[in-house]
Rosetta silent file (secondary structure, phi, psi, omega in degrees, C-alpha in Angstrom):
SEQUENCE: MRVMDGLADNTAQVMGPLGETLLQTPSAVALLGDQTQYTGNARSATFRWFTDPAARERYDPAEHSTNSRVNVALLRAAVTRDGSGSHAADLADVLLGTSEEFARLRDRHEVGLRWSDTKRFVHPRVGRLDLYCQLLLEPDQGQSLLIFTATPGTESHEKLAPLTVLGTDQFAADPE
SCORE:     score description
SCORE:     0.000 S_00000001
   1 L     0.000    1.062  175.398  -16.540   -8.816    1.257 S_00000001
   2 H   -66.165  -20.240 -179.691  -18.696   -8.098    4.374 S_00000001
   3 H   -70.130  -14.215  174.278  -17.724   -4.405    3.868 S_00000001
   4 H   -69.161  -25.211  170.382  -20.156   -4.318    0.928 S_00000001
   5 H   -55.992  -36.982  174.222  -23.005   -4.406    3.428 S_00000001
   6 H   -87.831   -1.792  178.022  -22.069   -1.003    4.465 S_00000001
   7 H  -106.582   16.073 -176.017  -21.619    0.247    0.976 S_00000001
   8 L   -54.312  -36.278 -174.561  -25.167   -0.589   -0.250 S_00000001
   9 L   -89.916   11.130 -177.465  -25.992    2.974   -0.924 S_00000001
  10 L  -125.014  159.897  171.678  -22.780    3.665   -2.928 S_00000001
  11 E   -84.003  100.724 -170.413  -21.480    2.674   -6.271 S_00000001
  12 E  -141.508  163.533  170.529  -19.098   -0.002   -5.592 S_00000001
  13 E  -153.631  161.605  170.080  -17.936   -3.412   -6.642 S_00000001
  14 E  -118.105  133.685 -174.413  -15.461   -6.097   -5.588 S_00000001
  15 E  -117.250  144.462  173.424  -13.233   -7.561   -8.166 S_00000001
  16 L   -81.017  175.840 -178.546  -11.145  -10.807   -8.150 S_00000001
  17 L   -56.310  -23.608  176.047   -7.515  -11.065   -9.221 S_00000001
  18 L  -112.342   31.792 -177.240   -8.152  -11.515  -12.901 S_00000001
  19 L    74.008   26.384  177.507  -10.878   -8.911  -13.033 S_00000001
  20 E   -87.808  127.261  176.756  -13.852  -11.100  -12.137 S_00000001
  21 E   -78.479  119.455 -175.892  -16.649   -9.136  -10.626 S_00000001
  22 E   -98.423  -42.996  177.981  -17.589  -10.897   -7.458 S_00000001
  23 E  -137.251  152.875  169.949  -20.082   -8.447   -6.033 S_00000001
  24 E  -143.339  147.920  174.403  -21.775   -5.213   -7.024 S_00000001
  25 L   -72.447  158.019  178.065  -24.004   -2.620   -5.338 S_00000001
  26 H   -60.265  -37.086 -173.605  -27.388   -2.002   -7.219 S_00000001
  27 H   -83.581   -5.140  173.345  -26.036    1.358   -8.448 S_00000001
  28 H   -81.201  -41.584  174.927  -22.808   -0.261   -9.755 S_00000001
  29 H   -66.530  -33.674  167.426  -25.066   -2.645  -11.673 S_00000001
  30 H   -71.377  -26.854  176.547  -26.994    0.439  -13.080 S_00000001
  31 H   -73.293  -53.625 -167.515  -23.660    2.083  -13.973 S_00000001
  32 H  -115.398   -5.358 -175.023  -21.879   -0.830  -15.595 S_00000001
  33 L    83.595  162.032 -177.617  -24.571   -3.655  -16.020 S_00000001
  34 L   -66.830  113.506  175.507  -24.581   -6.912  -14.158 S_00000001
  35 L  -102.348    3.338  176.814  -20.984   -8.215  -14.415 S_00000001
  36 L   -90.485   -2.488 -175.230  -21.407  -11.129  -11.970 S_00000001
  37 L   -81.314  -17.661 -168.566  -23.464  -13.182  -14.391 S_00000001
  38 L   -71.716  156.876  177.827  -20.532  -14.352  -16.637 S_00000001
  39 L  -129.845  171.705  177.365  -19.002  -17.733  -16.635 S_00000001
  40 H    57.467 -153.734  175.378  -15.723  -19.292  -17.884 S_00000001
  41 H   -63.812  -24.316  178.686  -13.144  -16.889  -19.219 S_00000001
  42 H   -59.816  -18.055  175.484  -15.919  -14.388  -19.714 S_00000001
  43 H   -61.452  -30.310 -177.451  -15.838  -13.754  -15.935 S_00000001
  44 E   -84.226  128.521 -179.779  -12.623  -11.761  -16.453 S_00000001
  45 H   -67.561  -29.041 -178.255  -13.307   -8.151  -17.515 S_00000001
  46 H   -67.328  -45.776 -175.231   -9.941   -8.220  -19.452 S_00000001
  47 H   -59.593  -46.366  178.926  -11.227  -11.232  -21.461 S_00000001
  48 H   -69.083  -26.880  179.717  -14.487   -9.433  -22.199 S_00000001
  49 H   -61.143  -44.646 -178.716  -12.672   -6.187  -23.152 S_00000001
  50 H   -92.935   -0.767  179.550  -10.834   -7.936  -25.929 S_00000001
  51 H  -124.241  -19.102 -174.606  -13.523  -10.333  -27.071 S_00000001
  52 L  -122.809  104.788  177.748  -16.925   -8.637  -26.565 S_00000001
  53 H   -54.541  -31.197 -178.513  -17.405   -5.226  -28.148 S_00000001
  54 H   -58.413  -28.388  179.420  -20.385   -4.686  -25.727 S_00000001
  55 H   -60.078  -33.854 -174.151  -17.779   -4.667  -22.825 S_00000001
  56 H   -90.857   -6.720 -169.590  -16.513   -1.265  -23.922 S_00000001
  57 L   -64.958  -15.358 -177.561  -19.898    0.483  -24.516 S_00000001
  58 L  -109.497   17.139  172.249  -20.234    2.217  -21.082 S_00000001
  59 E  -113.382  146.758 -179.446  -16.595    3.545  -21.210 S_00000001
  60 L   -61.808  127.419  178.645  -15.631    6.780  -23.027 S_00000001
  61 H   -55.543  -33.282  175.576  -14.223    5.803  -26.382 S_00000001
  62 H   -53.348  -26.215 -174.187  -11.409    8.407  -25.847 S_00000001
  63 H  -105.085   -1.943  179.380  -10.036    6.137  -23.118 S_00000001
  64 H   -44.488  -54.836  178.505  -10.372    2.857  -24.928 S_00000001
  65 H   -58.691  -47.885  176.746   -6.725    2.683  -25.989 S_00000001
  66 H   -59.475  -47.196  179.900   -5.477    3.301  -22.517 S_00000001
  67 H   -56.313  -49.227  176.187   -7.915    0.920  -21.017 S_00000001
  68 H   -55.151  -48.533 -176.883   -6.619   -1.754  -23.501 S_00000001
  69 H   -63.275  -41.352  179.322   -2.926   -1.055  -22.581 S_00000001
  70 H   -67.483  -45.478  172.248   -3.679   -1.247  -18.937 S_00000001
  71 H   -45.251  -47.429  176.083   -5.607   -4.388  -19.295 S_00000001
  72 H   -62.862  -46.779 -174.608   -2.699   -6.049  -21.001 S_00000001
  73 H   -67.425  -38.259  176.962   -0.120   -4.785  -18.495 S_00000001
  74 H   -65.185  -38.831  172.329   -2.235   -6.050  -15.615 S_00000001
  75 H   -63.685  -39.417  174.584   -2.700   -9.449  -17.086 S_00000001
  76 H   -54.083  -50.275 -173.449    1.100   -9.517  -17.759 S_00000001
  77 H   -62.803  -47.000 -176.116    1.656   -8.830  -14.117 S_00000001
  78 H   -64.176  -39.932  177.156   -0.804  -11.582  -13.098 S_00000001
  79 H   -65.123  -38.707  178.439    1.008  -14.149  -15.282 S_00000001
  80 H   -61.543  -49.584 -173.113    4.359  -13.066  -13.763 S_00000001
  81 H   -65.779  -47.059 -167.781    2.921  -13.397  -10.279 S_00000001
  82 H   -89.929  -24.037  176.538    1.019  -16.639  -10.793 S_00000001
  83 L    89.945  168.750  174.140    3.439  -18.474  -13.134 S_00000001
  84 L   -63.258  151.846  176.988    2.891  -20.717  -16.153 S_00000001
  85 L    86.954   -1.809 -179.361    0.140  -23.113  -15.987 S_00000001
  86 L   -87.577  162.336  173.096   -1.932  -20.611  -13.908 S_00000001
  87 H   -43.101  -50.178  178.129   -5.367  -19.385  -14.831 S_00000001
  88 H   -54.324  -47.001 -179.321   -3.787  -16.020  -15.662 S_00000001
  89 H   -65.584  -39.741  178.439   -1.371  -17.686  -18.122 S_00000001
  90 H   -61.235  -48.140  178.112   -4.217  -19.696  -19.623 S_00000001
  91 H   -55.692  -39.314  178.903   -6.262  -16.529  -20.029 S_00000001
  92 H   -69.573  -39.787 -176.621   -3.408  -14.712  -21.850 S_00000001
  93 H   -67.458  -36.682  179.099   -2.815  -17.685  -24.205 S_00000001
  94 H   -64.755  -46.960  179.566   -6.494  -17.690  -25.083 S_00000001
  95 H   -64.841  -32.473  175.050   -6.452  -13.986  -25.690 S_00000001
  96 H   -59.713  -36.463 -179.904   -3.328  -14.378  -27.807 S_00000001
  97 H   -86.178  -16.564 -175.250   -5.264  -16.660  -30.012 S_00000001
  98 H  -120.836  -20.074  175.666   -8.386  -14.697  -30.257 S_00000001
  99 L  -126.205  118.076  172.041   -7.553  -10.890  -30.233 S_00000001
 100 H   -59.963  -39.958  179.404   -5.214   -9.242  -32.511 S_00000001
 101 H   -63.081  -42.460  177.955   -5.276   -6.110  -30.529 S_00000001
 102 H   -57.089  -47.090  179.814   -4.347   -8.055  -27.357 S_00000001
 103 H   -52.793  -49.756 -169.221   -1.495   -9.713  -29.195 S_00000001
 104 H   -68.282  -42.762  177.293   -0.128   -6.521  -30.632 S_00000001
 105 H   -69.093  -33.987  176.612   -0.146   -4.789  -27.225 S_00000001
 106 H   -59.693  -44.335 -178.994    1.273   -7.683  -25.316 S_00000001
 107 L   -58.427  -14.489  178.506    4.190   -7.522  -27.773 S_00000001
 108 L   -71.349  -26.207 -177.924    4.828   -3.962  -26.592 S_00000001
 109 L    62.064   37.717 -178.642    5.845   -5.477  -23.149 S_00000001
 110 L   -77.946  138.993  172.742    4.555   -2.545  -21.259 S_00000001
 111 L  -125.770  170.108  178.024    4.541   -3.072  -17.412 S_00000001
 112 L    57.728   15.441  176.326    3.475   -1.083  -14.480 S_00000001
 113 L   -72.226  149.440  176.194    0.647    0.746  -16.224 S_00000001
 114 L  -141.352  160.256  179.467   -2.299    1.439  -13.851 S_00000001
 115 L   -61.493  147.265  164.891   -5.874    2.753  -14.038 S_00000001
 116 L   -73.241  148.049 -175.144   -6.464    6.430  -13.733 S_00000001
 117 L   -77.497  -15.055  170.648   -8.129    7.535  -10.701 S_00000001
 118 E  -103.868  130.705 -177.498  -10.689    9.346  -12.820 S_00000001
 119 E  -119.529  144.440 -179.525  -12.898    7.177  -15.070 S_00000001
 120 E  -112.542  115.573 -179.787  -15.202    8.399  -17.814 S_00000001
 121 E  -106.776  159.588  169.719  -18.389    6.381  -18.411 S_00000001
 122 E  -123.764  109.695 -172.312  -21.017    6.718  -21.001 S_00000001
 123 E   -96.152  140.485 -176.953  -24.329    5.538  -19.547 S_00000001
 124 L   -67.687  -22.833 -179.415  -27.268    4.846  -22.028 S_00000001
 125 L  -105.554  -31.156  177.840  -29.633    6.804  -20.010 S_00000001
 126 L  -106.972   -9.540  172.824  -27.754    9.479  -18.256 S_00000001
 127 E    93.543 -159.649 -178.125  -24.921   10.241  -20.564 S_00000001
 128 E   -64.402  139.335  167.439  -21.316   10.973  -19.741 S_00000001
 129 E  -134.247  127.320  177.824  -20.073   10.577  -16.119 S_00000001
 130 E  -101.526  105.714 -172.761  -16.727   11.561  -14.828 S_00000001
 131 E  -116.247  143.819  168.107  -16.176    9.493  -11.640 S_00000001
 132 E   -90.319  134.681  175.396  -13.397    9.177   -9.236 S_00000001
 133 E  -105.049  107.273  178.510  -12.422    5.613   -8.540 S_00000001
 134 E   -85.048  133.073 -178.384  -11.005    4.742   -5.204 S_00000001
 135 E  -119.248  118.767  177.615   -9.273    1.324   -5.346 S_00000001
 136 E  -118.356  130.083 -178.273   -8.706   -0.670   -2.079 S_00000001
 137 E  -102.572  146.022  168.357   -6.699   -3.880   -2.210 S_00000001
 138 E  -121.309   93.885 -169.587   -6.898   -6.989   -0.212 S_00000001
 139 L   -61.084  -28.515 -175.363   -3.578   -8.587   -0.940 S_00000001
 140 L   -68.273  -36.461  179.204   -4.151  -12.084    0.699 S_00000001
 141 L   -98.957  -10.001  176.585   -7.111  -12.858   -1.613 S_00000001
 142 L    77.762   18.751 -170.887   -6.086  -10.793   -4.369 S_00000001
 143 E  -101.125  156.593 -178.343   -9.366   -8.961   -4.305 S_00000001
 144 E  -131.216  149.702  174.256   -9.988   -5.261   -4.904 S_00000001
 145 E  -117.436  121.071 -173.507  -12.897   -2.935   -3.879 S_00000001
 146 E  -106.787  133.456 -178.441  -13.726   -0.192   -6.383 S_00000001
 147 E  -134.297  123.095 -175.369  -15.768    2.719   -5.053 S_00000001
 148 E  -109.542  121.363  175.850  -17.049    5.289   -7.679 S_00000001
 149 E  -128.409  162.438  175.214  -17.840    8.820   -6.527 S_00000001
 150 L  -125.325  151.836  179.190  -18.452   12.123   -8.285 S_00000001
 151 L   -63.992  125.066  174.250  -17.415   15.500   -7.078 S_00000001
 152 L   -46.655  138.389  179.622  -20.304   17.174   -5.259 S_00000001
 153 L    84.337   -3.596 -178.437  -21.927   20.038   -7.265 S_00000001
 154 L   -93.870  168.012  171.221  -20.846   18.663  -10.588 S_00000001
 155 H   -56.683  -44.484 -178.372  -23.080   17.383  -13.396 S_00000001
 156 H   -64.110  -32.866  175.223  -21.742   13.849  -12.857 S_00000001
 157 H   -54.648  -58.473 -179.854  -22.735   14.161   -9.173 S_00000001
 158 H   -57.205  -35.074  177.724  -26.232   14.989  -10.219 S_00000001
 159 H   -74.727  -32.209 -176.219  -26.330   12.218  -12.868 S_00000001
 160 H   -74.867  -27.314 -173.000  -24.876    9.564  -10.416 S_00000001
 161 H   -51.260  -57.938 -176.321  -27.544   10.270   -7.748 S_00000001
 162 H   -63.832  -22.696  179.933  -30.437    8.574   -9.508 S_00000001
 163 H   -73.833  -40.613  178.573  -28.297    5.562  -10.147 S_00000001
 164 H   -60.441  -44.255  179.459  -27.465    5.406   -6.469 S_00000001
 165 H   -71.160  -48.779 -170.454  -31.050    5.927   -5.339 S_00000001
 166 H   -89.367  -18.498 -171.396  -32.797    3.744   -7.967 S_00000001
 167 L    44.418 -132.175 -176.466  -30.131    1.181   -8.580 S_00000001
 168 L   -74.708  -15.743 -170.661  -31.329   -1.467  -11.078 S_00000001
 169 L   -64.727  -47.714 -179.305  -35.007   -0.724  -10.844 S_00000001
 170 L   -61.050  -31.296 -159.632  -34.938    2.308  -13.182 S_00000001
 171 L  -119.872   18.997 -178.645  -32.592    0.715  -15.638 S_00000001
 172 L   -56.820  -24.093 -172.954  -33.758   -2.898  -15.666 S_00000001
 173 L   -89.604    0.734 -168.497  -34.535   -2.633  -19.426 S_00000001
 174 L   -79.893  147.092 -174.846  -31.057   -1.422  -20.300 S_00000001
 175 L   -86.754  133.973 -173.713  -29.223   -3.988  -22.451 S_00000001
 176 L  -121.053    0.000    0.000  -26.307   -5.381  -20.329 S_00000001
């Protein structure tokens, strides 16, 4: 996670194996809200996606269905990897009992789905952002580094710049 020291001026975050946000740069907090504050099952982005409508607010609604399917497929892979009795299996069991959408999608048995390299966000202050998400994996600890960038010269690049420069200062009043 020391690599984050060199990424302070970028929009980046480190995720744990079940979608727990471990670290965020200030501009990632400005883009997505502070995702490191959660406890218990809510630490998992997948859990929040299916149990907290606010978890979807900064993502383009046109991509919600795909995001749901990918979340289910990734949790299914984690359960397979970690086995019964694992935190992944417990999380899947909790979601089966609390989210009809999760249960319906899990019954489809989709595997191998992955996130798109391009993500569309809807920020409450700057609007829509089309960002490229580079994903770097650290297999021994199951962590991933996500770095969000915009194509230079695009409207998204212009909108991302204030988030990168100002971080959370400008957006501290945003509901997160």
